[in-house]
MITORRO-157949 format. One line per 3 residues: number of its first residue (from 1); their letters; for each residue y negated, x negated, z negated of N, C-alpha, C. Coordinates in nm, 2 decimals. Layout:
BEGIN
NUM> a> Y:X:Z:Y:X:Z:Y:X:Z; ... .
This chain:
BEGIN
1> xxx> 6.62:-1.32:-7.73:6.47:-1.35:-7.74:6.40:-1.24:-7.81; 6.34:-1.26:-7.87:6.28:-1.17:-8.01:6.16:-1.11:-7.92; 6.17:-0.95:-7.94:6.09:-0.88:-7.91:5.93:-0.87:-7.96 .
4> xxx> 5.84:-0.88:-7.87:5.68:-0.87:-7.93:5.66:-0.75:-8.04; 5.59:-0.81:-8.11:5.54:-0.69:-8.23:5.40:-0.68:-8.19; 5.33:-0.55:-8.23:5.24:-0.52:-8.22:5.22:-0.45:-8.35 .
7> xxx> 5.13:-0.49:-8.41:5.10:-0.43:-8.57:4.98:-0.35:-8.52; 5.02:-0.20:-8.60:4.92:-0.09:-8.58:4.88:-0.08:-8.76; 4.76:-0.09:-8.79:4.70:-0.08:-8.93:4.64:0.04:-8.97 .
10> xxx> 4.67:0.11:-9.08:4.61:0.21:-9.10:4.59:0.21:-9.27; 4.44:0.18:-9.28:4.40:0.14:-9.41:4.39:0.26:-9.53; 4.37:0.40:-9.51:4.39:0.50:-9.60:4.49:0.57:-9.60 .
13> xxx> 4.57:0.60:-9.75:4.49:0.56:-9.87:4.51:0.46:-9.97; 4.60:0.34:-9.90:4.64:0.22:-9.98:4.54:0.11:-10.01; 4.44:0.10:-9.91:4.33:0.01:-9.92:4.22:0.10:-9.91 .
16> xxx> 4.16:0.18:-10.03:4.03:0.21:-10.04:3.90:0.14:-10.01; 3.78:0.17:-9.97:3.64:0.09:-9.97:3.57:0.13:-10.07; 3.53:0.03:-10.13:3.40:0.04:-10.24:3.29:-0.03:-10.22 .
19> xxx> 3.19:0.04:-10.24:3.05:-0.01:-10.24:3.00:-0.07:-10.38; 2.98:-0.17:-10.34:2.94:-0.29:-10.47:2.78:-0.23:-10.51; 2.72:-0.14:-10.42:2.56:-0.11:-10.45:2.53:0.03:-10.44 .
22> xxx> 2.65:0.11:-10.44:2.64:0.24:-10.41:2.60:0.29:-10.24; 2.46:0.36:-10.26:2.38:0.38:-10.11:2.29:0.30:-10.10; 2.26:0.18:-10.19:2.15:0.11:-10.16:2.18:0.02:-10.08 .
25> xxx> 2.05:-0.04:-9.99:2.07:-0.12:-9.89:1.92:-0.18:-9.85; 1.85:-0.28:-9.84:1.73:-0.32:-9.82:1.70:-0.31:-9.69; 1.79:-0.31:-9.61:1.82:-0.36:-9.44:1.78:-0.27:-9.36 .
28> xxx> 1.87:-0.18:-9.37:1.81:-0.01:-9.31:1.86:-0.08:-9.14; 1.95:-0.14:-9.13:2.02:-0.21:-8.98:1.99:-0.06:-8.84; 1.97:-0.11:-8.76:1.96:-0.01:-8.65:2.09:0.05:-8.60 .
31> xxx> 2.23:0.00:-8.63:2.35:0.04:-8.60:2.41:0.10:-8.73; 2.33:0.10:-8.82:2.43:0.14:-8.97:2.34:0.23:-9.06; 2.22:0.18:-9.05:2.12:0.29:-9.14:2.18:0.34:-9.28 .
34> xxx> 2.26:0.23:-9.34:2.30:0.30:-9.43:2.39:0.41:-9.45; 2.44:0.47:-9.34:2.53:0.55:-9.32:2.67:0.54:-9.34; 2.71:0.43:-9.32:2.88:0.41:-9.37:2.89:0.37:-9.52 .
37> xxx> 2.76:0.36:-9.59:2.77:0.32:-9.74:2.83:0.45:-9.77; 2.75:0.57:-9.73:2.80:0.68:-9.77:2.94:0.75:-9.79; 3.00:0.67:-9.71:3.14:0.73:-9.71:3.24:0.64:-9.79 .
40> xxx> 3.20:0.51:-9.87:3.28:0.45:-9.99:3.23:0.50:-10.10; 3.33:0.47:-10.19:3.30:0.49:-10.33:3.24:0.38:-10.41; 3.15:0.45:-10.47:3.03:0.35:-10.55:3.09:0.28:-10.65 .
43> xxx> 3.08:0.18:-10.69:3.09:0.09:-10.82:2.97:-0.01:-10.83; 2.86:-0.01:-10.91:2.76:-0.08:-10.93:2.78:-0.17:-11.07; 2.84:-0.14:-11.16:2.86:-0.22:-11.28:3.02:-0.27:-11.30 .
46> xxx> 3.00:-0.38:-11.38:3.13:-0.45:-11.40:3.26:-0.32:-11.47; 3.16:-0.24:-11.56:3.28:-0.13:-11.65:3.34:-0.05:-11.53; 3.25:-0.01:-11.43:3.29:0.09:-11.32:3.36:0.05:-11.21 .
49> xxx> 3.37:-0.07:-11.19:3.43:-0.13:-11.08:3.57:-0.13:-11.16; 3.57:-0.21:-11.28:3.75:-0.23:-11.36:3.79:-0.09:-11.35; 3.74:0.02:-11.40:3.81:0.16:-11.39:3.83:0.19:-11.28 .
52> xxx> 3.74:0.18:-11.18:3.79:0.26:-11.06:3.93:0.20:-10.99; 3.89:0.07:-11.01:4.01:0.00:-10.92:4.15:0.01:-11.02; 4.13:0.02:-11.17:4.27:0.06:-11.24:4.31:0.20:-11.20 .
55> xxx> 4.23:0.26:-11.18:4.28:0.41:-11.14:4.34:0.41:-10.99; 4.29:0.34:-10.92:4.33:0.35:-10.74:4.48:0.27:-10.77; 4.48:0.18:-10.87:4.58:0.15:-10.86:4.75:0.24:-10.90 .
58> xxx> 4.69:0.29:-11.02:4.79:0.39:-11.08:4.79:0.50:-10.99; 4.70:0.51:-10.88:4.75:0.63:-10.78:4.82:0.57:-10.70; 4.84:0.44:-10.64:4.94:0.37:-10.56:4.88:0.27:-10.47 .
61> xxx> 4.70:0.25:-10.49:4.68:0.16:-10.39:4.73:0.00:-10.43; 4.75:-0.04:-10.27:4.77:-0.20:-10.31:4.64:-0.31:-10.29; 4.55:-0.23:-10.25:4.45:-0.35:-10.27:4.31:-0.28:-10.24 .
64> xxx> 4.19:-0.34:-10.23:4.07:-0.29:-10.21:4.00:-0.38:-10.07; 3.92:-0.28:-10.06:3.79:-0.35:-9.94:3.66:-0.34:-10.03; 3.58:-0.46:-10.06:3.48:-0.43:-10.17:3.36:-0.48:-10.09 .
67> xxx> 3.24:-0.41:-10.03:3.16:-0.43:-9.99:3.01:-0.37:-9.97; 2.96:-0.33:-9.94:2.81:-0.27:-9.97:2.69:-0.33:-9.89; 2.59:-0.26:-9.98:2.42:-0.29:-9.89:2.40:-0.44:-9.93 .
70> xxx> 2.28:-0.51:-9.86:2.27:-0.60:-9.88:2.08:-0.61:-9.95; 2.07:-0.73:-9.99:1.91:-0.77:-10.02:1.82:-0.79:-9.91; 1.70:-0.80:-9.87:1.63:-0.82:-9.77:1.64:-0.97:-9.68 .
73> xxx> 1.75:-1.04:-9.77:1.78:-1.18:-9.71:1.93:-1.18:-9.67; 1.98:-1.08:-9.65:2.13:-1.03:-9.62:2.23:-1.07:-9.72; 2.21:-1.09:-9.83:2.30:-1.12:-9.96:2.32:-1.01:-10.02 .
76> xxx> 2.46:-0.97:-10.03:2.54:-0.86:-10.09:2.47:-0.84:-10.28; 2.42:-0.71:-10.27:2.37:-0.66:-10.35:2.47:-0.63:-10.49; 2.44:-0.70:-10.59:2.51:-0.68:-10.72:2.64:-0.79:-10.71 .
79> xxx> 2.65:-0.87:-10.62:2.78:-0.95:-10.58:2.82:-1.02:-10.73; 2.71:-1.11:-10.73:2.78:-1.19:-10.83:2.77:-1.14:-10.99; 2.71:-1.02:-11.02:2.71:-1.01:-11.14:2.85:-0.93:-11.16 .
82> xxx> 2.91:-0.89:-11.04:3.06:-0.82:-11.06:3.16:-0.92:-11.03; 3.15:-1.02:-11.01:3.26:-1.13:-11.03:3.36:-1.15:-11.13; 3.28:-1.11:-11.21:3.40:-1.13:-11.34:3.47:-1.03:-11.37 .
85> xxx> 3.41:-0.88:-11.30:3.49:-0.77:-11.31:3.59:-0.78:-11.19; 3.55:-0.88:-11.05:3.64:-0.86:-10.94:3.76:-0.98:-10.97; 3.73:-1.06:-11.05:3.84:-1.14:-11.15:3.92:-1.06:-11.19 .
88> xxx> 3.87:-0.95:-11.26:4.01:-0.88:-11.34:4.07:-0.78:-11.23; 4.01:-0.74:-11.14:4.09:-0.66:-11.01:4.17:-0.74:-10.94; 4.17:-0.85:-10.93:4.23:-0.97:-10.88:4.39:-0.97:-10.97 .
91> xxx> 4.37:-0.99:-11.12:4.47:-0.96:-11.22:4.52:-0.87:-11.23; 4.52:-0.74:-11.19:4.55:-0.61:-11.17:4.68:-0.64:-11.07; 4.64:-0.73:-10.96:4.78:-0.73:-10.88:4.72:-0.69:-10.76 .
94> xxx> 4.60:-0.60:-10.75:4.55:-0.57:-10.61:4.50:-0.66:-10.54; 4.51:-0.64:-10.38:4.45:-0.74:-10.29:4.32:-0.72:-10.27; 4.24:-0.85:-10.27:4.10:-0.79:-10.27:4.02:-0.87:-10.15 .
97> xxx> 3.97:-0.78:-10.05:3.90:-0.80:-9.91:3.76:-0.77:-9.98; 3.67:-0.91:-9.95:3.54:-0.89:-9.98:3.47:-0.93:-9.85; 3.34:-0.80:-9.82:3.24:-0.86:-9.75:3.15:-0.93:-9.81 .
100> xxx> 3.11:-1.08:-9.76:3.04:-1.11:-9.86:2.90:-1.12:-9.87; 2.82:-1.11:-9.72:2.70:-1.14:-9.70:2.67:-1.27:-9.70; 2.56:-1.33:-9.70:2.51:-1.45:-9.69:2.59:-1.52:-9.81 .
103> xxx> 2.63:-1.64:-9.82:2.64:-1.72:-9.95:2.62:-1.86:-9.94; 2.56:-1.92:-10.04:2.55:-2.05:-10.04:2.68:-2.13:-10.12; 2.66:-2.26:-10.13:2.80:-2.34:-10.20:2.83:-2.26:-10.32 .
106> xxx> 2.71:-2.28:-10.42:2.76:-2.24:-10.53:2.83:-2.10:-10.53; 2.79:-2.00:-10.49:2.82:-1.88:-10.46:2.96:-1.83:-10.41; 2.98:-1.92:-10.32:3.11:-1.94:-10.26:3.22:-1.98:-10.35 .
109> xxx> 3.17:-2.08:-10.41:3.26:-2.12:-10.55:3.33:-2.00:-10.65; 3.23:-1.96:-10.65:3.24:-1.84:-10.78:3.33:-1.73:-10.74; 3.30:-1.70:-10.60:3.39:-1.62:-10.51:3.51:-1.66:-10.50 .
112> xxx> 3.53:-1.76:-10.50:3.70:-1.82:-10.49:3.76:-1.81:-10.64; 3.69:-1.85:-10.74:3.70:-1.86:-10.89:3.74:-1.70:-10.89; 3.69:-1.62:-10.83:3.71:-1.46:-10.89:3.83:-1.41:-10.83 .
115> xxx> 3.89:-1.48:-10.75:4.01:-1.46:-10.70:4.02:-1.37:-10.58; 3.95:-1.35:-10.50:3.90:-1.29:-10.39:4.05:-1.36:-10.29; 4.11:-1.24:-10.20:4.19:-1.29:-10.17:4.14:-1.31:-9.97 .
118> xxx> 4.09:-1.26:-9.94:4.02:-1.24:-9.80:3.88:-1.22:-9.82; 3.81:-1.32:-9.74:3.63:-1.32:-9.73:3.62:-1.29:-9.58; 3.52:-1.18:-9.55:3.52:-1.15:-9.43:3.35:-1.13:-9.43 .
121> xxx> 3.29:-1.14:-9.31:3.16:-1.13:-9.27:3.14:-1.11:-9.13; 3.04:-1.04:-9.07:3.02:-1.04:-8.94:2.99:-1.18:-8.90; 3.00:-1.22:-8.78:2.97:-1.36:-8.73:2.87:-1.33:-8.61 .
124> xxx> 2.74:-1.32:-8.62:2.66:-1.32:-8.50:2.62:-1.44:-8.42; 2.59:-1.46:-8.31:2.60:-1.55:-8.21:2.45:-1.59:-8.15; 2.38:-1.49:-8.22:2.25:-1.46:-8.13:2.14:-1.45:-8.24 .
127> xxx> 2.00:-1.52:-8.26:1.89:-1.50:-8.32:1.86:-1.39:-8.32; 1.80:-1.38:-8.15:1.72:-1.23:-8.16:1.83:-1.12:-8.16; 1.93:-1.09:-8.18:2.02:-1.00:-8.21:1.98:-0.97:-8.35 .
130> xxx> 2.01:-1.09:-8.43:1.99:-1.08:-8.58:1.87:-1.02:-8.62; 1.76:-1.05:-8.56:1.64:-0.99:-8.61:1.59:-0.86:-8.52; 1.66:-0.85:-8.42:1.63:-0.71:-8.35:1.74:-0.62:-8.46 .
133> xxx> 1.84:-0.60:-8.51:1.94:-0.50:-8.53:1.96:-0.52:-8.68; 1.96:-0.64:-8.74:1.97:-0.65:-8.88:1.81:-0.66:-8.95; 1.68:-0.71:-8.87:1.56:-0.74:-8.91:1.55:-0.87:-9.00 .
136> xxx> 1.67:-0.93:-8.96:1.64:-1.07:-9.06:1.61:-1.18:-8.98; 1.55:-1.30:-9.06:1.50:-1.42:-8.98:1.61:-1.52:-9.00; 1.71:-1.52:-8.95:1.81:-1.58:-8.96:1.88:-1.61:-8.81 .
139> xxx> 1.98:-1.75:-8.81:1.98:-1.80:-8.68:2.19:-1.76:-8.71; 2.22:-1.82:-8.59:2.36:-1.82:-8.58:2.44:-1.93:-8.66; 2.35:-2.01:-8.68:2.40:-2.14:-8.75:2.38:-2.08:-8.91 .
142> xxx> 2.29:-2.01:-8.94:2.31:-1.97:-9.07:2.44:-1.87:-9.09; 2.50:-1.80:-9.02:2.58:-1.74:-9.02:2.74:-1.84:-9.03; 2.72:-1.93:-8.97:2.81:-2.03:-8.94:2.81:-2.09:-9.05 .
145> xxx> 2.72:-2.13:-9.15:2.69:-2.17:-9.26:2.80:-2.12:-9.37; 2.77:-1.99:-9.37:2.83:-1.90:-9.49:2.98:-1.94:-9.47; 3.05:-1.91:-9.34:3.16:-1.94:-9.33:3.21:-2.03:-9.37 .
148> xxx> 3.13:-2.15:-9.32:3.17:-2.30:-9.37:3.18:-2.30:-9.55; 3.09:-2.25:-9.61:3.08:-2.26:-9.75:3.21:-2.17:-9.82; 3.26:-2.08:-9.75:3.41:-1.98:-9.80:3.49:-2.06:-9.76 .
151> xxx> 3.50:-2.13:-9.68:3.62:-2.27:-9.61:3.62:-2.36:-9.70; 3.49:-2.41:-9.73:3.51:-2.54:-9.81:3.56:-2.52:-9.96; 3.49:-2.39:-10.04:3.54:-2.35:-10.17:3.68:-2.32:-10.16 .
154> xxx> 3.78:-2.32:-10.05:3.92:-2.27:-10.06:3.96:-2.15:-10.07; 3.89:-2.03:-10.04:3.92:-1.90:-10.03:4.01:-1.89:-9.97; 4.17:-1.84:-9.96:4.30:-1.84:-9.95:4.26:-1.79:-9.77 .
157> xxx> 4.21:-1.68:-9.75:4.20:-1.64:-9.62:4.05:-1.59:-9.58; 4.01:-1.63:-9.47:3.87:-1.64:-9.40:3.87:-1.53:-9.29; 3.81:-1.46:-9.27:3.83:-1.35:-9.14:3.73:-1.29:-9.09 .
160> xxx> 3.65:-1.38:-9.02:3.54:-1.32:-8.93:3.54:-1.20:-8.87; 3.45:-1.11:-8.84:3.39:-1.00:-8.74:3.32:-1.04:-8.65; 3.37:-1.00:-8.54:3.26:-1.02:-8.42:3.27:-0.89:-8.37 .
163> xxx> 3.13:-0.87:-8.33:3.09:-0.70:-8.30:3.07:-0.74:-8.14; 3.14:-0.65:-8.06:3.11:-0.64:-7.94:3.00:-0.53:-7.89; 2.89:-0.59:-7.82:2.78:-0.50:-7.82:2.69:-0.47:-7.93 .
166> xxx> 2.64:-0.57:-8.03:2.57:-0.55:-8.13:2.45:-0.55:-8.07; 2.40:-0.61:-7.95:2.28:-0.60:-7.92:2.26:-0.48:-7.85; 2.23:-0.36:-7.91:2.18:-0.25:-7.86:2.30:-0.22:-7.71 .
169> xxx> 2.45:-0.24:-7.75:2.53:-0.20:-7.66:2.58:-0.31:-7.53; 2.49:-0.43:-7.58:2.52:-0.54:-7.43:2.59:-0.63:-7.52; 2.62:-0.74:-7.44:2.69:-0.85:-7.47:2.56:-0.93:-7.48 .
172> xxx> 2.57:-1.02:-7.60:2.45:-1.12:-7.60:2.51:-1.17:-7.77; 2.55:-1.30:-7.72:2.58:-1.38:-7.84:2.74:-1.37:-7.90; 2.82:-1.30:-7.86:2.98:-1.29:-7.90:3.05:-1.41:-7.86 .
175> xxx> 3.02:-1.44:-7.74:3.11:-1.61:-7.70:3.06:-1.69:-7.79; 2.92:-1.70:-7.79:2.88:-1.82:-7.89:2.89:-1.81:-8.00; 2.94:-1.69:-8.09:3.00:-1.68:-8.22:3.10:-1.73:-8.22 .
178> xxx> 3.21:-1.70:-8.14:3.35:-1.75:-8.16:3.33:-1.90:-8.14; 3.26:-1.93:-8.05:3.25:-2.09:-8.00:3.21:-2.15:-8.14; 3.10:-2.14:-8.22:3.07:-2.19:-8.34:3.16:-2.21:-8.47 .
181> xxx> 3.22:-2.08:-8.47:3.34:-2.04:-8.57:3.43:-2.16:-8.54; 3.46:-2.20:-8.42:3.58:-2.28:-8.36:3.54:-2.43:-8.44; 3.42:-2.47:-8.43:3.36:-2.60:-8.46:3.37:-2.62:-8.61 .
184> xxx> 3.40:-2.52:-8.67:3.39:-2.52:-8.85:3.54:-2.51:-8.92; 3.58:-2.39:-8.90:3.70:-2.32:-8.95:3.81:-2.27:-8.86; 3.94:-2.26:-8.95:4.04:-2.19:-8.83:4.08:-2.06:-8.94 .
187> xxx> 4.00:-1.95:-8.89:4.02:-1.83:-8.96:4.18:-1.79:-8.95; 4.25:-1.69:-9.06:4.31:-1.67:-9.06:4.36:-1.55:-8.98; 4.27:-1.47:-8.95:4.23:-1.38:-8.88:4.10:-1.33:-8.83 .
190> xxx> 4.11:-1.28:-8.67:3.95:-1.25:-8.62:3.95:-1.07:-8.63; 3.89:-1.05:-8.68:3.87:-0.86:-8.63:3.75:-0.84:-8.51; 3.79:-0.81:-8.39:3.69:-0.74:-8.32:3.63:-0.62:-8.34 .
193> xxx> 3.56:-0.59:-8.36:3.48:-0.48:-8.35:3.36:-0.44:-8.26; 3.35:-0.29:-8.25:3.28:-0.27:-8.11:3.18:-0.17:-8.16; 3.05:-0.20:-8.11:2.92:-0.12:-8.16:2.95:0.00:-8.11 .
196> xxx> 2.95:0.13:-8.24:2.98:0.22:-8.23:2.82:0.32:-8.23; 2.79:0.38:-8.16:2.69:0.45:-8.15:2.69:0.57:-8.25; 2.61:0.56:-8.37:2.66:0.65:-8.49:2.55:0.75:-8.54 .
199> xxx> 2.60:0.91:-8.55:2.48:0.98:-8.60:2.44:0.97:-8.68; 2.25:0.98:-8.68:2.18:0.94:-8.83:2.14:0.81:-8.82; 2.19:0.69:-8.70:2.12:0.58:-8.70:2.04:0.57:-8.55 .
202> xxx> 1.93:0.46:-8.57:1.85:0.46:-8.43:1.94:0.42:-8.29; 2.05:0.38:-8.30:2.12:0.39:-8.19:2.22:0.43:-8.16; 2.21:0.56:-8.21:2.30:0.70:-8.21:2.29:0.75:-8.06 .
205> xxx> 2.20:0.73:-7.97:2.22:0.76:-7.82:2.26:0.65:-7.73; 2.28:0.51:-7.79:2.29:0.43:-7.65:2.41:0.42:-7.61; 2.45:0.40:-7.51:2.56:0.35:-7.44:2.66:0.26:-7.50 .
208> xxx> 2.77:0.28:-7.54:2.86:0.16:-7.61:2.93:0.08:-7.51; 2.93:-0.03:-7.53:3.01:-0.12:-7.46:3.17:-0.09:-7.40; 3.17:-0.14:-7.26:3.30:-0.11:-7.21:3.41:-0.17:-7.23 .
211> xxx> 3.51:-0.13:-7.20:3.65:-0.20:-7.20:3.64:-0.33:-7.16; 3.58:-0.34:-7.03:3.56:-0.50:-6.96:3.48:-0.59:-7.05; 3.37:-0.53:-7.13:3.32:-0.59:-7.22:3.39:-0.67:-7.38 .
214> xxx> 3.50:-0.60:-7.37:3.59:-0.59:-7.51:3.67:-0.70:-7.45; 3.73:-0.66:-7.35:3.83:-0.75:-7.30:3.77:-0.89:-7.29; 3.64:-0.93:-7.24:3.60:-1.06:-7.19:3.57:-1.12:-7.34 .
217> xxx> 3.56:-1.06:-7.44:3.51:-1.12:-7.60:3.66:-1.15:-7.66; 3.76:-1.08:-7.62:3.89:-1.09:-7.71:3.96:-1.19:-7.61; 3.95:-1.22:-7.50:4.04:-1.31:-7.43:3.94:-1.46:-7.44 .
220> xxx> 3.85:-1.45:-7.47:3.78:-1.58:-7.51:3.81:-1.60:-7.67; 3.81:-1.51:-7.73:3.87:-1.56:-7.88:4.02:-1.58:-7.86; 4.09:-1.56:-7.80:4.24:-1.58:-7.76:4.26:-1.74:-7.70 .
223> xxx> 4.20:-1.73:-7.62:4.20:-1.90:-7.58:4.12:-1.99:-7.67; 4.01:-1.94:-7.78:3.98:-2.07:-7.85:4.07:-2.06:-8.00; 4.14:-1.95:-8.02:4.24:-1.93:-8.12:4.35:-1.92:-8.09 .
226> xxx> 4.47:-1.97:-8.01:4.57:-1.95:-7.99:4.68:-1.88:-8.08; 4.67:-1.93:-8.18:4.78:-1.88:-8.32:4.72:-1.82:-8.40; 4.57:-1.76:-8.39:4.53:-1.67:-8.51:4.53:-1.52:-8.47 .
229> xxx> 4.57:-1.44:-8.55:4.56:-1.33:-8.55:4.47:-1.23:-8.50; 4.43:-1.15:-8.39:4.35:-1.12:-8.37:4.35:-0.97:-8.33; 4.28:-0.90:-8.42:4.31:-0.73:-8.38:4.17:-0.67:-8.34 .
232> xxx> 4.19:-0.55:-8.33:4.05:-0.44:-8.31:4.07:-0.37:-8.41; 3.92:-0.40:-8.46:3.89:-0.32:-8.61:3.87:-0.18:-8.58; 3.86:-0.12:-8.68:3.84:0.03:-8.69:3.71:0.08:-8.63 .
235> xxx> 3.61:0.00:-8.65:3.48:0.00:-8.63:3.46:-0.01:-8.49; 3.47:0.13:-8.42:3.44:0.09:-8.24:3.43:0.27:-8.23; 3.40:0.28:-8.11:3.36:0.43:-8.06:3.49:0.51:-8.05 .
238> xxx> 3.46:0.61:-8.13:3.58:0.71:-8.13:3.59:0.82:-8.04; 3.47:0.87:-7.96:3.48:0.98:-7.86:3.45:1.12:-7.91; 3.49:1.12:-8.05:3.45:1.28:-8.09:3.31:1.23:-8.14 .
241> xxx> 3.23:1.15:-8.18:3.10:1.15:-8.17:3.00:1.17:-8.10; 3.04:1.13:-8.00:2.97:1.08:-7.85:2.97:1.19:-7.73; 2.97:1.26:-7.74:2.94:1.37:-7.68:3.05:1.38:-7.55 .
244> xxx> 3.19:1.40:-7.59:3.29:1.42:-7.53:3.34:1.27:-7.46; 3.29:1.18:-7.54:3.35:1.04:-7.46:3.46:0.97:-7.49; 3.56:1.07:-7.55:3.72:1.04:-7.54:3.76:0.89:-7.49 .
247> xxx> 3.75:0.95:-7.35:3.78:0.79:-7.25:3.73:0.69:-7.29; 3.61:0.66:-7.36:3.57:0.54:-7.37:3.63:0.48:-7.49; 3.71:0.54:-7.58:3.82:0.53:-7.70:3.91:0.40:-7.62 .
250> xxx> 3.97:0.51:-7.54:4.11:0.47:-7.50:4.05:0.33:-7.41; 3.95:0.35:-7.31:3.90:0.22:-7.23:3.89:0.09:-7.32; 3.84:0.12:-7.47:3.81:0.02:-7.54:3.95:-0.06:-7.56 .
253> xxx> 4.02:0.05:-7.61:4.19:-0.01:-7.66:4.23:-0.08:-7.55; 4.23:-0.05:-7.42:4.30:-0.09:-7.30:4.25:-0.23:-7.30; 4.12:-0.24:-7.29:4.06:-0.36:-7.27:4.08:-0.48:-7.39 .
256> xxx> 4.09:-0.39:-7.51:4.11:-0.52:-7.61:4.27:-0.55:-7.57; 4.36:-0.45:-7.54:4.53:-0.51:-7.52:4.52:-0.60:-7.41; 4.44:-0.61:-7.30:4.44:-0.68:-7.17:4.36:-0.80:-7.21 .
259> xxx> 4.28:-0.82:-7.33:4.26:-0.94:-7.38:4.33:-1.00:-7.47; 4.44:-0.97:-7.51:4.52:-1.05:-7.60:4.55:-0.99:-7.75; 4.46:-0.90:-7.79:4.49:-0.87:-7.92:4.67:-0.86:-7.99 .
262> xxx> 4.67:-0.89:-8.12:4.77:-0.87:-8.18:4.81:-0.73:-8.24; 4.70:-0.67:-8.27:4.73:-0.51:-8.34:4.59:-0.44:-8.35; 4.58:-0.35:-8.41:4.44:-0.23:-8.43:4.49:-0.16:-8.53 .
265> xxx> 4.34:-0.13:-8.61:4.33:-0.05:-8.70:4.33:0.09:-8.65; 4.38:0.22:-8.67:4.41:0.33:-8.64:4.39:0.36:-8.46; 4.51:0.29:-8.42:4.50:0.31:-8.29:4.54:0.45:-8.23 .
268> xxx> 4.50:0.49:-8.12:4.50:0.64:-8.05:4.68:0.64:-8.02; 4.67:0.74:-7.97:4.84:0.78:-7.92:4.84:0.75:-7.78; 4.73:0.74:-7.73:4.71:0.67:-7.58:4.74:0.50:-7.60 .
271> xxx> 4.70:0.44:-7.68:4.68:0.30:-7.71:4.83:0.27:-7.74; 4.92:0.35:-7.84:5.06:0.32:-7.89:5.15:0.34:-7.78; 5.11:0.44:-7.68:5.19:0.47:-7.55:5.19:0.35:-7.47 .
274> xxx> 5.06:0.29:-7.44:5.06:0.18:-7.36:5.11:0.03:-7.40; 5.11:0.02:-7.56:5.17:-0.11:-7.60:5.33:-0.10:-7.56; 5.38:0.03:-7.61:5.55:0.05:-7.59:5.59:0.03:-7.45 .
277> xxx> 5.47:0.08:-7.35:5.49:0.05:-7.20:5.50:-0.10:-7.17; 5.45:-0.15:-7.22:5.45:-0.32:-7.22:5.51:-0.40:-7.28; 5.62:-0.34:-7.35:5.73:-0.37:-7.41:5.72:-0.45:-7.57 .
280> xxx> 5.64:-0.38:-7.63:5.63:-0.44:-7.75:5.72:-0.34:-7.87; 5.72:-0.41:-7.95:5.79:-0.32:-8.03:5.67:-0.28:-8.18; 5.64:-0.19:-8.21:5.53:-0.11:-8.30:5.56:-0.12:-8.45 .
283> xxx> 5.48:-0.19:-8.56:5.49:-0.20:-8.69:5.38:-0.16:-8.73; 5.42:-0.04:-8.82:5.32:0.04:-8.88:5.30:-0.02:-8.99; 5.16:-0.06:-9.05:5.12:-0.12:-9.17:5.01:-0.06:-9.24 .
286> xxx> 5.05:-0.02:-9.36:4.94:0.08:-9.45:4.87:-0.03:-9.50; 4.75:-0.11:-9.44:4.66:-0.21:-9.49:4.55:-0.21:-9.39; 4.44:-0.30:-9.42:4.38:-0.33:-9.31:4.40:-0.44:-9.22 .
289> xxx> 4.37:-0.45:-9.08:4.40:-0.54:-9.00:4.40:-0.68:-9.02; 4.30:-0.72:-9.12:4.30:-0.86:-9.12:4.42:-0.89:-9.23; 4.50:-0.81:-9.28:4.60:-0.86:-9.39:4.66:-0.97:-9.32 .
292> xxx> 4.65:-1.08:-9.40:4.76:-1.22:-9.36:4.90:-1.15:-9.36; 4.99:-1.21:-9.25:5.12:-1.17:-9.23:5.22:-1.22:-9.38; 5.18:-1.33:-9.41:5.22:-1.37:-9.53:5.23:-1.24:-9.65 .
295> xxx> 5.10:-1.16:-9.65:5.10:-1.07:-9.74:5.19:-0.93:-9.72; 5.23:-0.93:-9.60:5.31:-0.80:-9.56:5.40:-0.73:-9.65; 5.48:-0.85:-9.73:5.55:-0.83:-9.83:5.53:-0.74:-9.96 .
298> xxx> 5.40:-0.71:-9.96:5.31:-0.68:-10.08:5.26:-0.50:-10.04; 5.28:-0.47:-9.90:5.24:-0.33:-9.88:5.34:-0.27:-9.80; 5.34:-0.15:-9.73:5.43:-0.04:-9.69:5.40:-0.06:-9.56 .
301> xx> 5.52:-0.09:-9.50:5.55:-0.11:-9.36:5.71:-0.02:-9.32; 5.63:0.05:-9.20:5.71:0.16:-9.12:5.78:0.05:-8.98 .
């Protein structure tokens, strides 16, 4: 009998993050406030993106995460004008994961033509949450339509992100988000992320979701998508940011394990010890968590 495998993912330095908008974003979402854009490398013109990715490849990168800020309608800034450069990045041999923002049928096809390997976006299941957190007049069906457009365009890998506790730390719409996805697509991976109270944002002082909350969402995802790889994403409470709440990180990680995840980005030593105690072999992979299993021959593995 084959031993069970738990995949531990480490993104840096082989898969750096690039913002296609620099620090610009029109939304100022309550949980982000453009804080996370400051930690990404900026590339807002085709020439800059191509040069940066060529440099990163020469330094040993295996792929890139392309993300950035959005306009007031939730569409990724600069995305369309950068697609020809993204095609050149694909032709360099780098694996491309793109956070798309909302896309229509036409843009989805152009993204596919640009050679994007993995298309990701948050899937939100409640319109009140969308309005409260993002300030957008959009519904869960609007998010679903983007995933359907990406799926129909033939992008090789569709990998939704579902955020536990996005509604100010409370569960609201996560289960609906998963159930809606099931009606339209078969994702290659699902990333479960967890609201992280972040310094400099309007939700910096709220209580984050619990391990029980995470287990509930992960277990429902596992029930709906029994053959899909489900991972715990790096975006989750870390403890060091939140006044000594280190136990929250472990509770969330154990909750995710109890729910049935297949792997995690940047797992704690406590999580890895628990994984071993449950009889798993640990496979350490230098990549982002939604990397398809069939791509693993292109990255470093321990």
